[in-house]
N, C-alpha and C positions, 0 to 999 in steps of 0.2 A: 676465305677460312678461317672459319671464327677461331677464338684468339680462346685459349684455356686458360680456365682462373690459375693464380699463382699459387702456392702454398700458403701462404699469409691467410688472402682470400678464402680459400679453404676448410683453416683452420679457425677463421673470424667465424665459416658458417656453422662450423661444426659445436662451437662453443654456443652459438644463439639458437642451434636445434635439442643440442644438450639444456639449455634454458626455460626453452619451451618445453619439452617434455619432463624437468623437475616441476615448472608451475601445474602441469597437469595431474602429475602425480600428487601433488600437494593440495588440490583441488579434488582427486577425487579420494584423497584421504580425511577432509575435510568434510566431504557428502557421506562416506560410510558414519564418520562419527556420530553427524549430525544424525540421519536417518539410523540408525542403533539407541540416538539417546532418545531421539522423538516419539518411534514407534515403540520403544521398549516401555516407557513412562507411562503412557496410558493401558497396553497391552497386560503392563504389571497391578494394574489396577482394577483392571478387568479381572484378571484372574484371582486378584486377591477376594474384592465384593465376593464374584461370585461361589467364591466357598467359605466366605463367614456367611452369606444366606442358606446356604446348606444346615447351620444349625438351627434347631426347632425351638431351641429357648431364646430367641430373639425378638427383645419387642418392636410391636407395632413402629415404632418411633426410629428404631435401629433399623428394622428392615426398608424403611424410608429411607432412611443416610443411604446403603448402600447404595441400594437401585438408581440415588441421584448419582452416584458416584458412578455404577454401570453407563446409567443414558449420556454422562458429561464425558467420559473414559473414551467411550462408543465415537462419541459428535467429534471430539478431537482427535482421534483417527482418522475417522472418515473425511474431515476437513484437510488432511493433512494429504492424502489419499486423491481427494479431488482437484487440491490444487498442483500437483504433479503432474496429476494427468492433463486440467487446464490448460499450463506452461508448456507442456508435449504437447499439443493440439496449436497455443497460437506460434510455438518456434514453425510448427512446418505446414502453416497456412490452410488448416484445415476449420478453423474459426473462422466465417466468413463473416463480412459487414454488414449491418442489415439496417438501414433508414430510415427511422420511419419517425413522429413529432414527438416529441417530448414538454412536456409544461416545469420547466425547474423549478417551479415552489413548489410541486406537489412532491416531485422531489426530493429536495430541501429536507419539507415535514416531515417525509417515510424513512429517512436518513438519522432523522431529529428523534421518533419516537425509536426508531433500533436502538441506539447506542445510548438514550436517555435511560434505557431499562437496561442496558448491560452494565451503564456505570452503577445503575444503585442495586444489581447484582453483586458486584464487584465491592461494594460497601467504599468507592472510593471519594474523593473530597475534590470531587471536579466538578465545575461548570461549566455548561455544554453550551455553547450556542452558534447561530448561524447568522448570514450576511447575505442581503441579494442586490443588487441595480437593478431591478425590476422584479414585481410579486409575478406579474402577467407575462414572463417572457415563457414563448415557447419556441422551440428550436429543433433543428434536423440532426439526428446522430445515432450511432446505435447505444437505442438506451439503457439494453441489459451491462453492456461492455462499459459505460459510463458507471452507470449504477455499481455494478463488481471495484469500477476502480475508487471508486471514491468511498464504499465499503474498506478496500482492504488497506486502505490511506486512513479511516478512522480508528479503525482493527488497532493499525500500528500506533497510535495517536494513546488511545483508551492503552492498549500496553503499558508504555516505557513511561505514563502519567500515574505519578500514584495519588498528587493532590494539583489541582489550579485551575487551570485552564483551557479550554478545547475549544477553538474557533474553526469555523467553515462554510461555506461559501463560494460564492464567482461574482466577480467583476467584469466590466463588458473594455474588455484592452483597446479594440480599437473595431472599426466599422468590419471585418474578417474574422476577427479573432474573440475569445470567452476565455477567460482565464481564472479555472476552480483552484482553490486552497487550502489545505486545511495544517491549523498549527496549533502545537501543545507546547507547553510547560513541562515538558519531559526532563531528560537529563541533559541533551544536546547532544550532537554527531562531532568530532574533531575532524577538523578538512582534511587530513588524510586517511581518515577512513570516508570518506564522503564520497571519493571515485571508486571504493569498490563494495558499498553496500546495497547497489543496485546488480550485482553480481546474481548468479545462481547459489544458492547453499551457502550463502554470506552474512554473516552482521559481526556490527561492531566487536563484540566478543565471539569468538569463536573457541573459547576452551570448551571441554566437557564439562567444566563446572561452573558456564557463567549462569550469572541468577533468571534471565528473561528465558524461558523457553522456544520454541522455536525451529523450522527446517532452513530457513531463510530466502525463504519464495515468496514471501507478498510481499516486497519491491522489487525481485523481478518479474513478478506478474504484472504490477505496476507500470513497469516499462515499455512491457509486449500491448498492454493495451492500452495505451499513450501512443503511443505507433501506429495502431489498427483504427485507431481515432484519427491518426491524423495529425497528432501536438506533437507536443515533448513536454518531458517532464523534470525536475529543478528541486533541490532542495539550498535553502538557505540556514543553517545552525552553525549551532557555539556552542563548546562543553560549558556546560552551567546557564546556559540560554536558551535552551527548548529547539523545535525545529518548525523551520514551515517545510509542507511539499507542497508546489501547485502544480498545474499542468493547464498547458492551452489544447484549445481543440475549433477548429473552424466552427464560427458565429455562421449560422444559414440560418434565418429566416426567411417565412413567406413575404416577398413582393407586395401581394395584395394590401397586405394589412395596413393599412394608414397609418393608422392610430398607432399601433406598436412600433412603427421606424420615425413615426415623427418624434416619440422620445427613447428614442436610442439615438438621434443626433443631438436631441437637448442634454444629454450624460454625454455623450462624446465631447461636447463644448465644453459642458462644467469638469471636466475626469481631468485628470493627472496625467494617466496612462502610462502610469512608469511603474516595472516589476519592484514589488516593493521588496522590503531589508527586513530584519529583526532589529535594527540602528536606526528605521527610518519610518517614520509613524505620517509621514505627510502624505499621504498616498492616498488614493478611491475605495482601499478597501479596512473595513476597522480591524485593526489587528492590536 
């Protein structure tokens, strides 16, 4: 005969259920507040600039300025919708893993070119650098998802770094694992917040008056993308120390490429192969 729960057990289960409902309600309210702020900000800019462009007395320079506001605000809004859609597709399993050969050096050069331009446009005093264990490494992975993952991490670094350095690149951790990283000299993240920043619609500062914009989707997407790529995403950070986001993916190379395999073995013999931290510079990645 099945044993019925005691009154105390039922009371404990009820309290746990109430706590979950309360947490869900808090997340919903945070989501609505974030979405309201992130949608209304570019929409207000679009409406305002559109109204001002109707003024026939505007100079060419003024029209160009308002047109630029329209363009940037529209892109910001589209980017938000795209991230929500992509996160939904990843969680539902609608985005499949498509493996192809990826030239890692070409990938890093592409990212460097994109973000060097973004930094110049932002007029921030940031030095951008990248490092790589092998400049002729070709791996098999999902190139689109890997590019998006690194793009989101670099976007995050540029957003939160006002001046200093942003470093990114990869290191060969072991024979079967490749480690990518993005390091910045931004404000850093406290230990208590590090457990929540990978959750959907969550930022270090979730208040309506927070300094940095964003719906809190970027790092959630990064976590989902890393999982699809077969790896893990980590953070090493501290307040006032900057942040390092790093993730691993399987190291798959062509077994018939004898030269590359020989270079790989040499690197593995020389590398320390430890996951690095902010406080330890004796590693195989320049940090």
